[in-house]
N, C-alpha and C positions, 0 to 999 in steps of 0.2 A: 504493500500500500504506500509506504514511504517513497519507494523508488518511482512509483507511478506518478505521485504528486510532483516529484522533482523533474521527471521527464516531461510532464505536461507544461510546467512553468518554463523550463528551459526551452522547450519547443516553441512556445508562444513568443518568448523574447527574441530567439534567433530568427524566427519567421518575420517578425517585425523589422529586425535589423536588415535582413536581406531584401525585404519589400522596399524599405526606405533607401537603402544603399544601391540596390539593383546593379551588382557588378556585371560589367560587359553588356549592360542594357537588357538583362534578362527580363522577361515578362513577369509582373508581380504575381500572376496566377501560379507560376512554377514553385516558388518557395511556399506559397500558401497551400498548394496541393501536397507537397512533401510533408509539411507540418501536420496537415490533417491526417495523412496516412500514419504518421508516427503516433499521433494521439489515439487513433483507433487501435493500432497494434499494442499500445501501452495499456489499453483497457479503460481509458478515461471515458470513451464514448462507445456505447454498445450498438449493435445492429438495429435494435428497436429505436434508439436515439436518432439514428440516421434517417429512419422513416419519418419521425417527427420533424426533423430539420428539413427534409425534402418537402414535406407538406407546407412548412412555414415559408420557405423562400420561393416556391414554384410560381405563385401568382405574381409576386413582385418581379421575379426574373423575366417572365414572359412579357410583362408590361413594359419593362425597361428595354428589352431587346426589340419589341415591336416599335417603340418610340425611336430607337436608333435606326431601324430600317427606314422609317419615315424620313429621318434626317438625310440618310444616304440617297434616297429617291429625290429629295429636294435638291441635293447637290447635283444630281444628274440633270435636272431641269435648268441648272444655272441660277437657282434661286438666291444663293448666297453672294454671288458676284453682283446680282441685281440689287441686293440689299446694300452692298458696299457702295454702289453707284448712288443709291438714294441717300445714303448717309452723307456722302460728299456734297450732294445736291442740296440737302436740307440745311447743312452747316452754313451755306451762303458766305463762305470766306471768313467765318468767325471761328477762332480756335476755342473760345469759351462755349459757343453753341455746339461745336463738335463734341466737347467734353460731355455735355448733358445728353446728347443723342447717343453717344457711345455707351453710356451707362443704362440708358433706356433700352438699347438694343440687347445688352448683356442680360438685363432683367427679363425681357420678353423671351429671349432664346432659352433661358433656363425654365421659365414657365411653360413654354411650348414643347420643350424637349426634356433635358435634364442637365444637372450641373456639369458633369463630365463632357456631355455632348456640346454644351454651350461653350466651354473652354476650347474644345477641339474645333468648333466652327467659328466662334467670334474672334479668337486671338489671331488666326491667320488672316481673316478679313481686315482686322485693324492693322496688322503688320503690312499687308499689301497696300492699304490706304496711306499709312504714314510714310512708308518708304517712297511711294509715288509722289507724295507731297514734298519730299526732300527735307523733312524735319531732322533736327539733330537728336542725338541719343537722349539727352536730358529732357528734351521736349516730347519725346515719344513715351517716356515712362509714366507720366500722369494718366494718359489714355489707357495704356496697357495694364498698369497696376490697378487703377480704379475699376476697369472693365473686368479684370480677373477676380477681384474681391467681390464685386457685385454679382458676377455670374455664379460664384460659389455660394455666397450668402443667400441668394435668391431661391435656393432649394428649401428654405425654411417655410415660406408662406403656404405651400401646398405639398403634401407628402409624396405626391407622385413624381416629383422632380429629382428624387434621390433614392437609389435602390436600398440604401441603409434605412432611410425613413420608412419605406414601404414594408421592409421586413419587421422593423420595430412596431409598426402599426398592427401587424399580424400578431406579434407577441402579446401586446396589451389588449388585443381584441377591440380595436377602435376603428370605426369606419373612416374612409377618406373624406367623406362628407362632414363628419363631426370634427375631424382634425382641421379642415379648412375653415369651418365656421368659427372655431376657437382661435386659430392661428393666423389667418390671412391678414386681419387688420393690425394686430400688434407687430407681426414680422415685417409687414410692408411699411409701417411707420418707422420701424427700426432701420430699414433699408434707406428710407428718405433721409433720416438723420445721418446715416453712414455716408451717403453720397454728398450731403452738405458739408460734412467734416472733411471729406476728401477734397472737395472743391476749395475750401478755405485753406487746406494744407498745400494745394498745388497752384493756387490762384496766381502767384507771382511767376511761376514757371510756364504756365500755359501761354502759347503764342496768341497774340491779339488777332492776327490775321493769318490765314492759310491759303494756299493756292486753290482757286476754284476750278481750274481746268486740269483734272488729274488724268494723265495719260494711261491708257491701257484698260481703264474701267468702262469706257463708253464705246469701245470698239465693237461693232456688230459681230466680228469673228470670235469675240471672247465668249459669246453665249452659245452653248452646245445645241440649243434648239435650232439654230440657223442651219445646221447641217441637214436637218430633216424638214424644217418648215421655212423654206427660203422666202416665202411671201409674208412672213410675220413682220408687222411694223412695230416701231417703238411703242406706240400707243397700245396695240394689241398685246404686246409682250407684258406691259404693265398690268393690263387687265387680266391676262393669263396668270401672272404671279399673284395678283390679289385673290383670284378665285381659289388658287391652291392654299393661300394663307387662310382664307375663310373656311375651307374644308378642314385644315389642320385644327383650327380653333373649335370647330364643331366636334371633331373627334375628342379634343381635350375636354370640352364641356360634357361630352357623353360619359367620360370616366366618372365624373361626380354624380351624374344621374344614375349610372349603374351602381355606384356605391350606395346611394340613397335607396334604390330599389332592391338592394342586397343581391345584385348580380356581380359575378367576378369581373373586376375592372379589366383584367387581361383580355376578356372576350371582346370588349369594345376596342381596345388597343390593337388587337390582331386584325379585326375587321377593317379598321381604319388603314392599317399598313397594307392589307391586301388590295383595298380599293386604289390606294396610291400606286402600288406596284402595277396594277392593271392599267391605270391611267398612263404611267410611263411606258408600258408595253405598247399601247396604242399610238402614243405620240412619237416615241423615240425608237420603237421597234427593238427595245432591249429586254431580253428574257429575264424573268425573276431569278433564274439560276445563278446569276452573278452575286446574289446576296449571300450565297453559301460561302463565298470567298471574302466578301467585303465586311460582313457583320462580325464584330468583335465578340465571338462566342466565349472568349476567355473570361469575360465579366461574370458569367454565370458560375464558372468554375471557381473564380476568385471568391465570390460572395458565399458560395456553398462551403468552400474550404475554410474560410475565416470563421464562419458560423460553427463549423465542427470544432475548431480549436477553442472558441469561446465557450461552447457547450461543455467541452472537456474541463475548462477552468471552473465552470459552474458546478460540474459533478464532483470536483475534488474539494469543494468547500469555499471557493472565492465568494460566492453569493452570500453565504452565511456570515462571512467576515464583513462584507460590505453592508449587510443589513444592520449589524451592530454599529457600524461607522455612520451610516446614512440616517438611521432612525431619528436622532435629534433634529435633523434638518427638515424632516417631513411631518413631524408630530406637533409642530407649533402651528401658527396661523399660515394661511395660504401665501401671503406675501413672502414670508421667510422661506417657505417651500420653493417658490418660484426662483427667488434670487440665489439661495444657497445651492440648489440643485444645478442651476445654470452655471454657476461659478465652478462647482465640482467637475461638471462635464467639460468645461473649458480647460481646466487644469489637466484632466485625464486625456483629452483630445490632443493637447499640445505636447504631451509626453509620449503617448502610445498611438496617436493617430485617431481620427474621429470614428472610423469604422468600428474597430473593436470597442472603443470607449462607449459609444451609444448602445451597442448590443449588450455589453456588460451592465451598464446603468439600467437599461430597460428590463433585462431579465431579473435584476435585483429588485426593482420596484414591484414586479408581479408576485414576488415571494414575500412582500410585506403586507401586513394587515391594514390596508388603506381603504378609506371610503372611495366611491367612484370618482367624485370631483377632485379629491386630493391626488389620486392616481393620475388623472388626466393632466392636472396642472404640473405635477412633478415630471411626467413624461414629456410634455410640451417644453418645459424648461430645459430638459435634457437635449431636446432637438435644437433649441436655440443655442445652447452651449456647444453642441457638436457641429452645427452648421455655420454659426457666426463667430463664437468664441474661439473656435479651432483655428481661425485665420491669423492669430498672433504670430505663430511660427510657420515657416513654409512646410514643415513636416506634419502639421496638424491635419492636412487633408491630401489625399492622392491627387485631387484636382489641381491644387496649388503646385505640387511638384511637377505635374504634367504641364502646367502653364509656364513654369520656369524653364522647362526643357524646350518648349516651343519658341519662347522669345529668344533663347540663346541661339537656336537654329536660325532665327530671323535676324541675327547679328545685333541684337539689342542687349546691352550689358546692364545687369542689375545684380548687386551682391546681396547675400542674406542680410547683412547689416543695414543696407539701404532699404530693404523690404521691411525689416523689423522697426526701423526708425519711424516709418509711416504707420504700421499697424498698431504699435504701442500707444500711439496718440488717438487713433480713430476707433479701434475695436472695443477696448474696455468701456468707454461711455456708451457706445451703441449697444453693447451687451446688457449693461445694467438698465438702460432706458427701455429696451425691448422686454426684459423680464418683468419690470415694474408695470409696463403697459399691459402685458399678458395677464397679470393678476387683476388689474382693474377691469379689463375687458371681459375676462371669464366670469368674475364675480357679478358684474353688471348684467351679463347676458344670461347667466345660469343661476 
């Protein structure tokens, strides 16, 4: 028994080390899978536990993968290059206006897709735009850093924007509809404060004027539809993109309707992605078979493996220890519950990464004798800590590490210290503000 405990703890720590370090650029799913296999062989997780884990993550994994498929289809349509053009057009030569539109884009991308997808989509768009504008390194950082922070933090308002949030929802048996009713207003107000603080922090660095004629973004040949629809006009193209956007919005809203009607949200997500795939097949004559190669299936493997490891920690007594530690935080009034739990998950996320931190925190809450409202407030505070508080250090979220990798490839230099100097100023006040607003909103609403 003693050796099983030591093996499980050591496996967890080494898995985290390799996920964050990623020697030779190995995919994070590889160390997670190896860690999960070791935990199962050590006896911390049984075969019956694996069945429970599979049931817990299945709906979340299918939903996220269907969302990513939709994003890949939109890329085939040239949707994101069109978005970049519109971003430059709406800025009207103002660097400050571009800042606000950049953050609005990051927010919407996460709401329409998910936080990792938003980082993968939005960051290259911004790099392309800023490079074409000829901005200097220090002038690019405000747009890229604020966009990255907002994209990641924007997974808090609705649970469907983050696979970890979706898994945690299943653990606490809370519907997506209820989560959004309680969380959307507080988290969105928190995001508004965050973007305001970022603006005040970067105001002196933002260029007052930017080029209005950005080469490469308005070339007709840049758009893949031209290869198959040579008669399409600029006006028709905009109309076509708007129609796609409306469809994606309808699919997104259908997830909440499905949650309200107690229908698996993955059902609606899959239907939406199948319609978009058919739409692409008709317009671009591209078979859906290419999705087998383009879809990042490793996300499912990673999520499943990490949950196996966390479940192993739960089985060896970590939850019992945390219950004793967390009980004083959640047995007082709801304001203390919200603030203290949010701060605890912030600390855990910045030490161990937000994925395992939220899972551990959520599993612990379900083993505590809490009334329904206290459980929901504590859980939502956990989400705020793991989605917003985790941004203080780059290792707090995999999305942030991914963001840093993308901007380095884009020849933009930003050190960890430069990143932390900004986040230490903007994240803590945003975190506390959001947690306090959560308390007042939930107690007023319920």
